ZAKOLZA-475688 format. One record per residue: x, y, z of N, C-alpha, C, O in turn; residue number from 1; residue in one letter. Coordinates in steps of 0.02 Angstrom, whole numbers, always signed. Layout:
REC,X,Y,Z,X,Y,Z,X,Y,Z,X,Y,Z,NUM,A .
...
***
This chain:
REC,+42,-60,+0,+0,+0,+0,+44,+63,+0,+94,+66,+36,1,X .
REC,+25,+111,-40,+63,+173,-44,+59,+210,+23,+4,+221,+48,2,X .
REC,+115,+228,+52,+113,+262,+117,+86,+333,+111,+95,+367,+61,3,X .
REC,+52,+355,+164,+31,+424,+168,+91,+469,+182,+97,+523,+153,4,X .
REC,+135,+448,+227,+188,+490,+252,+256,+456,+246,+265,+398,+265,5,X .
REC,+303,+493,+219,+373,+471,+216,+416,+518,+258,+411,+579,+252,6,X .
REC,+458,+489,+300,+506,+527,+338,+576,+510,+312,+596,+452,+312,7,X .
REC,+612,+560,+289,+679,+551,+262,+730,+580,+311,+724,+638,+331,8,X .
REC,+779,+540,+330,+830,+561,+378,+899,+553,+346,+923,+496,+339,9,X .
REC,+932,+608,+327,+1001,+602,+302,+1047,+590,+361,+1037,+619,+414,10,X .
REC,+1097,+548,+351,+1141,+529,+407,+1213,+521,+384,+1227,+483,+337,11,X .
REC,+1257,+558,+416,+1329,+551,+403,+1365,+542,+469,+1366,+588,+511,12,X .
REC,+1395,+483,+479,+1430,+467,+541,+1385,+479,+602,+1403,+515,+648,13,X .
REC,+1326,+448,+600,+1276,+458,+653,+1264,+395,+695,+1210,+387,+723,14,X .
REC,+1313,+351,+700,+1303,+289,+737,+1284,+301,+810,+1248,+260,+839,15,X .
REC,+1308,+354,+841,+1295,+366,+912,+1226,+395,+925,+1198,+386,+979,16,X .
REC,+1197,+430,+876,+1132,+462,+887,+1075,+427,+852,+1017,+435,+872,17,X .
REC,+1090,+390,+800,+1037,+366,+755,+989,+317,+788,+929,+320,+776,18,X .
REC,+1014,+272,+829,+970,+222,+859,+916,+255,+902,+857,+237,+896,19,X .
REC,+935,+302,+944,+886,+336,+986,+836,+375,+943,+776,+376,+957,20,X .
REC,+862,+408,+891,+818,+446,+846,+766,+400,+814,+707,+417,+812,21,X .
REC,+788,+344,+788,+741,+298,+754,+690,+269,+803,+632,+260,+785,22,X .
REC,+711,+254,+863,+664,+229,+914,+609,+280,+927,+550,+263,+931,23,X .
REC,+628,+343,+933,+580,+397,+946,+533,+406,+887,+472,+411,+896,24,X .
REC,+560,+408,+826,+519,+419,+767,+471,+361,+755,+412,+371,+741,25,X .
REC,+496,+300,+761,+454,+241,+750,+397,+239,+801,+340,+224,+783,26,X .
REC,+413,+254,+864,+361,+253,+916,+308,+306,+902,+248,+293,+909,27,X .
REC,+330,+365,+881,+281,+419,+868,+237,+403,+808,+176,+412,+811,28,X .
REC,+268,+379,+754,+228,+363,+695,+181,+305,+709,+124,+306,+687,29,X .
REC,+204,+256,+746,+162,+198,+762,+101,+216,+803,+49,+185,+796,30,X .
REC,+107,+266,+845,+52,+287,+888,+3,+333,+851,-55,+339,+871,31,X .
REC,+26,+367,+799,-15,+420,+770,-34,+411,+696,-78,+446,+671,32,X .
REC,-2,+364,+662,-16,+354,+591,-20,+279,+575,+10,+238,+609,33,X .
REC,-58,+263,+524,-67,+193,+507,-26,+171,+446,-17,+112,+435,34,X .
REC,-3,+220,+408,+29,+203,+344,+87,+251,+331,+77,+307,+310,35,X .
REC,+148,+227,+344,+206,+271,+341,+269,+232,+323,+269,+170,+323,36,X .
REC,+321,+269,+308,+387,+239,+296,+441,+285,+321,+432,+346,+323,37,X .
REC,+497,+256,+341,+555,+294,+362,+613,+275,+316,+628,+216,+307,38,X .
REC,+645,+325,+288,+703,+313,+244,+764,+347,+276,+763,+408,+287,39,X .
REC,+815,+309,+289,+879,+336,+311,+926,+334,+252,+935,+282,+219,40,X .
REC,+957,+391,+238,+1006,+395,+183,+1075,+403,+215,+1092,+456,+242,41,X .
REC,+1114,+350,+212,+1182,+351,+238,+1227,+384,+186,+1238,+358,+132,42,X .
REC,+1252,+443,+204,+1290,+483,+156,+1364,+466,+159,+1406,+509,+174,43,X .
REC,+1380,+403,+143,+1450,+383,+141,+1484,+384,+208,+1542,+404,+213,44,X .
REC,+1449,+363,+261,+1477,+366,+328,+1539,+322,+335,+1546,+271,+300,45,X .
REC,+1583,+342,+380,+1644,+305,+394,+1637,+264,+458,+1684,+231,+479,46,X .
REC,+1579,+267,+490,+1567,+229,+551,+1511,+178,+539,+1500,+158,+482,47,X .
REC,+1477,+157,+591,+1427,+103,+586,+1356,+129,+576,+1309,+96,+596,48,X .
REC,+1349,+188,+547,+1282,+216,+536,+1236,+167,+499,+1179,+156,+520,49,X .
REC,+1260,+137,+446,+1219,+90,+407,+1199,+30,+449,+1142,+7,+445,50,X .
REC,+1245,+4,+488,+1230,-55,+530,+1176,-39,+581,+1133,-81,+596,51,X .
REC,+1177,+22,+609,+1125,+42,+656,+1057,+43,+621,+1008,+17,+648,52,X .
REC,+1054,+73,+562,+991,+77,+525,+964,+7,+508,+903,-4,+510,53,X .
REC,+1008,-39,+492,+988,-106,+473,+955,-145,+530,+921,-194,+518,54,X .
REC,+965,-123,+591,+936,-158,+648,+861,-147,+654,+827,-182,+691,55,X .
REC,+835,-98,+618,+764,-80,+623,+727,-105,+561,+740,-83,+506,56,X .
REC,+681,-152,+572,+642,-180,+516,+599,-127,+482,+583,-133,+423,57,X .
REC,+581,-75,+519,+537,-23,+491,+573,+26,+446,+541,+68,+414,58,X .
REC,+639,+22,+443,+679,+72,+408,+703,+47,+340,+727,-9,+333,59,X .
REC,+696,+90,+290,+725,+79,+224,+792,+115,+223,+795,+175,+234,60,X .
REC,+845,+78,+210,+912,+108,+208,+935,+118,+137,+934,+72,+96,61,X .
REC,+954,+179,+122,+986,+196,+58,+1058,+218,+73,+1070,+251,+124,62,X .
REC,+1104,+200,+30,+1174,+216,+43,+1206,+252,-17,+1202,+228,-73,63,X .
REC,+1237,+308,-3,+1275,+343,-53,+1343,+309,-62,+1370,+281,-13,64,X .
REC,+1371,+310,-122,+1436,+276,-133,+1493,+309,-95,+1544,+277,-81,65,X .
REC,+1486,+374,-79,+1535,+411,-40,+1499,+472,-11,+1441,+483,-26,66,X .
REC,+1534,+510,+29,+1504,+569,+60,+1495,+623,+7,+1543,+655,-15,67,X .
REC,+1432,+634,-13,+1416,+681,-66,+1387,+747,-40,+1385,+796,-76,68,X .
REC,+1365,+748,+23,+1337,+809,+51,+1264,+800,+72,+1229,+757,+45,69,X .
REC,+1243,+841,+119,+1175,+835,+145,+1122,+845,+90,+1072,+809,+88,70,X .
REC,+1134,+893,+46,+1086,+906,-7,+1076,+845,-52,+1020,+828,-70,71,X .
REC,+1131,+812,-68,+1127,+752,-110,+1091,+695,-74,+1052,+658,-105,72,X .
REC,+1103,+689,-9,+1070,+636,+30,+996,+648,+36,+956,+602,+26,73,X .
REC,+976,+710,+50,+905,+726,+55,+871,+715,-12,+816,+687,-15,74,X .
REC,+902,+738,-65,+873,+729,-132,+860,+655,-147,+807,+638,-171,75,X .
REC,+909,+613,-133,+901,+542,-147,+843,+513,-108,+802,+476,-135,76,X .
REC,+839,+530,-44,+785,+503,-3,+717,+528,-24,+669,+490,-26,77,X .
REC,+712,+592,-39,+647,+621,-58,+622,+593,-124,+562,+584,-133,78,X .
REC,+668,+580,-171,+647,+553,-235,+632,+478,-232,+593,+453,-272,79,X .
REC,+663,+443,-185,+649,+372,-176,+586,+361,-134,+556,+307,-137,80,X .
REC,+565,+410,-96,+507,+405,-53,+444,+394,-94,+441,+412,-153,81,X .
REC,+393,+364,-63,+330,+349,-97,+270,+385,-67,+215,+380,-93,82,X .
REC,+280,+422,-13,+224,+451,+24,+188,+507,-13,+217,+541,-55,83,X .
REC,+125,+516,+5,+87,+574,-20,+116,+638,+9,+115,+691,-24,84,X .
REC,+141,+634,+70,+177,+689,+103,+246,+664,+120,+254,+608,+145,85,X .
REC,+298,+706,+107,+367,+685,+119,+403,+738,+160,+408,+796,+140,86,X .
REC,+427,+717,+217,+459,+763,+263,+531,+741,+276,+543,+682,+287,87,X .
REC,+578,+788,+275,+645,+769,+296,+662,+802,+362,+641,+859,+376,88,X .
REC,+700,+765,+402,+718,+787,+470,+791,+772,+482,+817,+722,+459,89,X .
REC,+824,+817,+520,+892,+804,+539,+896,+743,+585,+849,+729,+623,90,X .
REC,+952,+709,+583,+961,+648,+622,+964,+660,+697,+953,+614,+736,91,X .
REC,+979,+721,+718,+983,+735,+789,+915,+755,+819,+911,+768,+879,92,X .
REC,+863,+759,+777,+796,+780,+800,+799,+846,+837,+766,+855,+888,93,X .
REC,+839,+893,+811,+842,+959,+842,+772,+991,+842,+756,+1029,+888,94,X .
REC,+732,+977,+792,+661,+990,+794,+626,+925,+812,+630,+877,+773,95,X .
REC,+592,+922,+869,+560,+858,+890,+511,+833,+837,+478,+873,+803,96,X .
REC,+506,+768,+832,+465,+739,+779,+392,+757,+786,+356,+759,+736,97,X .
REC,+368,+770,+847,+298,+787,+855,+280,+854,+824,+221,+868,+813,98,X .
REC,+330,+895,+809,+316,+959,+776,+292,+949,+705,+270,+997,+673,99,X .
REC,+298,+888,+679,+273,+876,+611,+198,+889,+605,+173,+903,+551,100,X .
REC,+162,+883,+661,+90,+894,+659,+74,+964,+633,+25,+973,+597,101,X .
REC,+115,+1013,+652,+104,+1081,+627,+113,+1084,+551,+74,+1117,+516,102,X .
REC,+164,+1050,+527,+177,+1050,+455,+123,+1013,+417,+101,+1036,+364,103,X .
REC,+101,+957,+443,+48,+919,+410,-17,+957,+408,-55,+953,+359,104,X .
REC,-31,+996,+460,-92,+1037,+460,-90,+1087,+402,-141,+1097,+369,105,X .
REC,-32,+1117,+390,-26,+1164,+334,-33,+1129,+267,-66,+1155,+222,106,X .
REC,-2,+1071,+261,-9,+1033,+198,-82,+1015,+187,-107,+1020,+130,107,X .
REC,-117,+994,+239,-188,+976,+232,-232,+1036,+216,-286,+1029,+189,108,X .
REC,-208,+1096,+233,-245,+1157,+216,-234,+1178,+143,-268,+1222,+118,109,X .
REC,-186,+1145,+109,-176,+1160,+39,-108,+1188,+20,-95,+1201,-38,110,X .
REC,-64,+1198,+69,+4,+1222,+53,+43,+1166,+20,+34,+1107,+36,111,X .
REC,+87,+1185,-26,+129,+1136,-60,+191,+1117,-19,+214,+1060,-21,112,X .
REC,+216,+1165,+19,+273,+1154,+64,+256,+1184,+132,+223,+1236,+137,113,X .
REC,+278,+1150,+185,+274,+1178,+252,+343,+1170,+284,+369,+1115,+288,114,X .
REC,+372,+1226,+306,+441,+1224,+329,+445,+1248,+401,+415,+1299,+420,115,X .
REC,+483,+1211,+442,+494,+1232,+510,+540,+1292,+512,+584,+1301,+470,116,X .
REC,+528,+1335,+563,+566,+1397,+567,+585,+1413,+639,+545,+1406,+685,117,X .
REC,+649,+1434,+647,+672,+1460,+712,+668,+1536,+714,+682,+1566,+766,118,X .
REC,+648,+1567,+659,+650,+1639,+654,+586,+1675,+668,+584,+1737,+665,119,X .
REC,+532,+1639,+683,+467,+1671,+693,+447,+1677,+766,+408,+1721,+783,120,X .
REC,+473,+1633,+808,+457,+1636,+880,+517,+1610,+919,+527,+1550,+927,121,X .
REC,+558,+1657,+944,+620,+1638,+978,+606,+1602,+1044,+651,+1569,+1070,122,X .
REC,+546,+1609,+1071,+529,+1573,+1133,+529,+1498,+1122,+535,+1460,+1170,123,X .
REC,+522,+1476,+1060,+520,+1404,+1045,+590,+1375,+1037,+598,+1314,+1030,124,X .
REC,+641,+1417,+1038,+710,+1391,+1038,+726,+1374,+1110,+742,+1417,+1151,125,X .
REC,+723,+1310,+1126,+729,+1287,+1195,+802,+1280,+1218,+817,+1285,+1277,126,X .
REC,+845,+1268,+1170,+917,+1265,+1185,+954,+1301,+1129,+953,+1279,+1072,127,X .
REC,+986,+1356,+1146,+1016,+1399,+1095,+1085,+1375,+1073,+1120,+1339,+1110,128,X .
REC,+1103,+1395,+1014,+1171,+1388,+990,+1215,+1439,+1026,+1190,+1487,+1055,129,X .
REC,+1281,+1429,+1024,+1326,+1482,+1047,+1311,+1547,+1010,+1289,+1546,+952,130,X .
REC,+1322,+1604,+1043,+1301,+1668,+1015,+1331,+1680,+946,+1298,+1710,+904,131,X .
REC,+1393,+1658,+934,+1425,+1672,+870,+1392,+1633,+814,+1388,+1657,+757,132,X .
REC,+1367,+1572,+830,+1331,+1533,+779,+1264,+1565,+763,+1245,+1570,+705,133,X .
REC,+1229,+1588,+814,+1165,+1622,+802,+1176,+1685,+761,+1137,+1700,+715,134,X .
REC,+1228,+1723,+778,+1242,+1784,+741,+1257,+1769,+668,+1232,+1803,+623,135,X .
REC,+1298,+1718,+656,+1315,+1700,+587,+1254,+1675,+549,+1246,+1689,+490,136,X .
REC,+1211,+1637,+584,+1150,+1613,+552,+1104,+1670,+532,+1075,+1669,+477,137,X .
REC,+1096,+1719,+576,+1053,+1776,+560,+1083,+1818,+503,+1048,+1843,+460,138,X .
REC,+1149,+1825,+505,+1183,+1862,+451,+1174,+1826,+384,+1161,+1858,+333,139,X .
REC,+1182,+1760,+385,+1173,+1721,+324,+1102,+1731,+297,+1093,+1739,+236,140,X .
REC,+1052,+1730,+341,+984,+1737,+318,+972,+1806,+288,+935,+1813,+238,141,X .
REC,+1002,+1858,+317,+995,+1925,+288,+1024,+1928,+218,+996,+1960,+173,142,X .
REC,+1080,+1894,+208,+1111,+1892,+142,+1066,+1855,+93,+1056,+1877,+36,143,X .
REC,+1038,+1799,+115,+993,+1760,+73,+933,+1802,+52,+914,+1803,-6,144,X .
REC,+904,+1837,+101,+845,+1878,+86,+862,+1934,+38,+822,+1952,-6,145,X .
REC,+921,+1963,+45,+940,+2019,+2,+956,+1996,-69,+941,+2032,-117,146,X .
REC,+986,+1938,-75,+1011,+1917,-140,+963,+1874,-181,+960,+1880,-242,147,X .
REC,+924,+1831,-146,+890,+1780,-185,+821,+1759,-161,+779,+1737,-201,148,X .
REC,+807,+1765,-96,+746,+1735,-69,+718,+1777,-12,+731,+1763,+46,149,X .
REC,+680,+1827,-29,+652,+1871,+22,+591,+1839,+55,+558,+1796,+27,150,X .
REC,+578,+1861,+117,+516,+1843,+150,+517,+1780,+192,+468,+1765,+226,151,X .
REC,+572,+1742,+191,+576,+1681,+232,+628,+1693,+286,+686,+1708,+272,152,X .
REC,+606,+1687,+349,+649,+1705,+406,+703,+1653,+421,+755,+1670,+447,153,X .
REC,+690,+1590,+403,+738,+1537,+419,+736,+1484,+364,+691,+1443,+360,154,X .
REC,+786,+1488,+320,+789,+1439,+266,+822,+1374,+287,+812,+1323,+255,155,X .
REC,+861,+1375,+342,+906,+1320,+357,+881,+1269,+407,+915,+1219,+420,156,X .
REC,+823,+1280,+436,+796,+1230,+483,+785,+1164,+446,+751,+1163,+394,157,X .
REC,+814,+1110,+472,+811,+1046,+436,+749,+1007,+449,+751,+949,+470,158,X .
REC,+691,+1039,+437,+627,+1007,+452,+576,+1036,+403,+545,+1087,+416,159,X .
REC,+567,+1002,+346,+526,+1028,+293,+483,+973,+263,+505,+916,+255,160,X .
REC,+420,+989,+248,+373,+941,+220,+348,+965,+152,+341,+1025,+139,161,X .
REC,+336,+916,+108,+316,+929,+39,+259,+883,+18,+255,+826,+42,162,X .
REC,+216,+908,-25,+170,+862,-58,+210,+820,-108,+266,+838,-126,163,X .
REC,+181,+765,-129,+216,+723,-178,+232,+762,-241,+288,+757,-267,164,X .
REC,+185,+801,-265,+196,+838,-327,+252,+889,-320,+296,+892,-362,165,X .
REC,+249,+930,-267,+301,+981,-259,+369,+948,-248,+420,+973,-273,166,X .
REC,+370,+894,-211,+433,+858,-199,+465,+836,-265,+524,+848,-276,167,X .
REC,+426,+803,-307,+454,+777,-369,+477,+832,-416,+530,+827,-447,168,X .
REC,+438,+885,-421,+456,+939,-467,+517,+978,-443,+558,+1001,-483,169,X .
REC,+523,+986,-377,+579,+1024,-350,+643,+982,-349,+695,+1004,-373,170,X .
REC,+639,+921,-321,+700,+883,-310,+728,+851,-374,+787,+835,-377,171,X .
REC,+686,+843,-425,+714,+820,-489,+754,+876,-523,+794,+862,-568,172,X .
REC,+743,+938,-501,+780,+994,-530,+839,+1017,-486,+884,+1050,-511,173,X .
REC,+839,+999,-423,+890,+1025,-377,+959,+997,-394,+965,+940,-416,174,X .
REC,+1010,+1038,-384,+1078,+1020,-404,+1130,+1033,-350,+1187,+1009,-355,175,X .
REC,+1112,+1070,-299,+1159,+1087,-246,+1164,+1029,-197,+1114,+1006,-170,176,X .
REC,+1225,+1004,-187,+1235,+946,-144,+1251,+964,-72,+1242,+922,-27,177,X .
REC,+1274,+1024,-59,+1294,+1043,+8,+1238,+1075,+48,+1179,+1068,+31,178,X .
REC,+1256,+1111,+103,+1206,+1140,+147,+1166,+1195,+114,+1112,+1212,+138,179,X .
REC,+1190,+1223,+60,+1152,+1275,+25,+1090,+1248,-11,+1053,+1287,-40,180,X .
REC,+1079,+1183,-8,+1022,+1154,-44,+956,+1179,-16,+907,+1183,-54,181,X .
REC,+953,+1197,+48,+890,+1221,+76,+866,+1284,+40,+808,+1291,+23,182,X .
REC,+913,+1330,+29,+896,+1391,-7,+875,+1374,-78,+826,+1402,-104,183,X .
REC,+911,+1328,-109,+895,+1310,-178,+825,+1282,-185,+788,+1302,-230,184,X .
REC,+805,+1236,-141,+740,+1205,-149,+683,+1255,-136,+630,+1250,-167,185,X .
REC,+695,+1302,-91,+644,+1353,-79,+641,+1403,-137,+587,+1426,-156,186,X .
REC,+698,+1419,-166,+700,+1462,-225,+664,+1428,-283,+625,+1459,-319,187,X .
REC,+677,+1363,-292,+643,+1326,-345,+568,+1324,-333,+528,+1331,-380,188,X .
REC,+548,+1314,-271,+477,+1312,-255,+443,+1377,-276,+389,+1376,-305,189,X .
REC,+475,+1433,-260,+448,+1498,-280,+444,+1504,-356,+392,+1524,-383,190,X .
REC,+498,+1486,-390,+500,+1493,-462,+448,+1448,-496,+421,+1466,-549,191,X .
REC,+433,+1391,-467,+386,+1344,-496,+314,+1357,-474,+268,+1322,-495,192,X .
REC,+304,+1408,-432,+236,+1428,-414,+206,+1389,-356,+145,+1391,-347,193,X .
REC,+247,+1355,-316,+220,+1318,-260,+214,+1363,-199,+254,+1409,-188,194,X .
REC,+163,+1350,-159,+150,+1390,-99,+190,+1363,-41,+197,+1303,-32,195,X .
REC,+217,+1409,+0,+260,+1392,+56,+231,+1421,+120,+215,+1481,+123,196,X .
REC,+223,+1380,+171,+202,+1404,+237,+260,+1395,+286,+282,+1339,+298,197,X .
REC,+284,+1450,+314,+338,+1448,+363,+307,+1447,+433,+266,+1490,+449,198,X .
REC,+327,+1398,+473,+293,+1384,+536,+343,+1383,+593,+394,+1349,+589,199,X .
REC,+329,+1420,+647,+374,+1417,+705,+372,+1348,+738,+318,+1321,+751,200,X .
REC,+430,+1320,+752,+435,+1254,+784,+484,+1256,+842,+528,+1299,+845,201,X .
REC,+476,+1208,+887,+524,+1200,+940,+591,+1178,+910,+594,+1143,+859,202,X .
REC,+644,+1200,+942,+711,+1183,+918,+760,+1179,+975,+760,+1222,+1020,203,X .
REC,+801,+1128,+975,+851,+1116,+1027,+919,+1108,+994,+928,+1062,+954,204,X .
REC,+965,+1151,+1011,+1032,+1144,+983,+1066,+1082,+1010,+1062,+1066,+1069,205,X .
REC,+1100,+1046,+965,+1141,+989,+985,+1214,+1011,+980,+1238,+1028,+925,206,X .
REC,+1249,+1011,+1036,+1317,+1036,+1036,+1364,+994,+994,+1421,+1014,+980,207,X .
REC,+1341,+934,+973,+1382,+890,+932,+1376,+905,+858,+1401,+866,+816,208,X .
REC,+1343,+959,+840,+1335,+977,+770,+1402,+979,+734,+1452,+1004,+761,209,X .
REC,+1403,+952,+673,+1465,+951,+635,+1472,+1010,+586,+1520,+1013,+548,210,X .
REC,+1425,+1055,+588,+1427,+1113,+543,+1482,+1160,+567,+1482,+1182,+624,211,X .
REC,+1530,+1174,+522,+1584,+1220,+538,+1560,+1291,+522,+1545,+1306,+464,212,X .
REC,+1556,+1334,+573,+1526,+1400,+562,+1563,+1443,+512,+1532,+1488,+481,213,X .
REC,+1627,+1432,+502,+1666,+1472,+454,+1665,+1439,+385,+1642,+1467,+336,214,X .
REC,+1691,+1378,+383,+1699,+1343,+319,+1632,+1330,+285,+1625,+1342,+225,215,X .
REC,+1583,+1305,+323,+1519,+1288,+293,+1478,+1351,+275,+1441,+1350,+226,216,X .
REC,+1486,+1404,+313,+1452,+1467,+295,+1479,+1492,+228,+1440,+1515,+186,217,X .
REC,+1544,+1488,+219,+1574,+1509,+154,+1547,+1465,+98,+1529,+1491,+45,218,X .
REC,+1544,+1400,+109,+1519,+1355,+57,+1446,+1370,+40,+1427,+1367,-18,219,X .
REC,+1406,+1387,+91,+1336,+1403,+78,+1330,+1467,+37,+1287,+1472,-6,220,X .
REC,+1372,+1516,+51,+1370,+1577,+12,+1389,+1564,-60,+1359,+1593,-106,221,X .
REC,+1438,+1521,-71,+1456,+1502,-140,+1396,+1468,-174,+1382,+1481,-232,222,X .
REC,+1362,+1424,-137,+1303,+1390,-165,+1249,+1440,-185,+1217,+1431,-237,223,X .
REC,+1239,+1491,-145,+1187,+1541,-160,+1203,+1576,-226,+1159,+1587,-268,224,X .
REC,+1267,+1593,-235,+1287,+1625,-297,+1275,+1579,-357,+1258,+1602,-411,225,X .
REC,+1284,+1513,-346,+1277,+1465,-400,+1204,+1453,-420,+1191,+1435,-477,226,X .
REC,+1157,+1464,-374,+1087,+1443,-387,+1059,+1474,-451,+1034,+1437,-493,227,X .
REC,+1064,+1538,-458,+1035,+1570,-517,+1071,+1549,-580,+1041,+1547,-634,228,X .
REC,+1135,+1534,-574,+1173,+1512,-633,+1153,+1443,-656,+1138,+1432,-715,229,X .
REC,+1151,+1395,-608,+1136,+1326,-628,+1063,+1317,-647,+1044,+1268,-679,230,X .
REC,+1021,+1366,-628,+950,+1364,-648,+932,+1425,-691,+878,+1454,-685,231,X .
REC,+978,+1444,-733,+969,+1506,-772,+909,+1502,-819,+883,+1553,-841,232,X .
REC,+885,+1441,-834,+826,+1436,-876,+763,+1460,-841,+712,+1473,-873,233,X .
REC,+766,+1465,-774,+709,+1488,-735,+712,+1562,-718,+664,+1589,-691,234,X .
REC,+767,+1595,-733,+775,+1666,-715,+731,+1710,-759,+731,+1771,-752,235,X .
***
């Protein structure tokens, strides 16, 4: 039977966190939905991430041949998914899985995309990043709004839901493999005429984040510059 809901979790070297994450997600879906699937995309991990995923009968494991980047992993999972609604979530569950109810409500109201946001209600940020990371994140968003994507307060929250149609049309066109893919898919959604609902969600910083605030911010800025070029047919 075709699932109603697909949850896609990109994972790179997540052997220490993944088991707990999958237990939480499986329990929540089992209690609240009757027809669902979970897809873990192992992005060329060098640890036992794949072995952890294989322990769960409820999980579909996809494996990248090498570490290609979060954008590439999410794209693979979203295009392999079968659900009427497809949501991707970070492996650390920095946005708790129960917050998906907010996103599903928006999808059921007719939105094509529903995206979690840390920028609309700061009271919902229950555990903050170090001040320099928050500052860099806000600065990055201001640059994004000025250059390419106005009106969205938080492009980078790793908790986004799509209808099947919007998912297929956006992710078959997406080309950015790194962290800048979030901006790209939202830019594509706008260009393709899909409606986006930005929703405040709870968020908890995980101090074990592997995002390098200097190196990865630079890479994301490069990706932003590339977006209009690689999709120049849509400009």
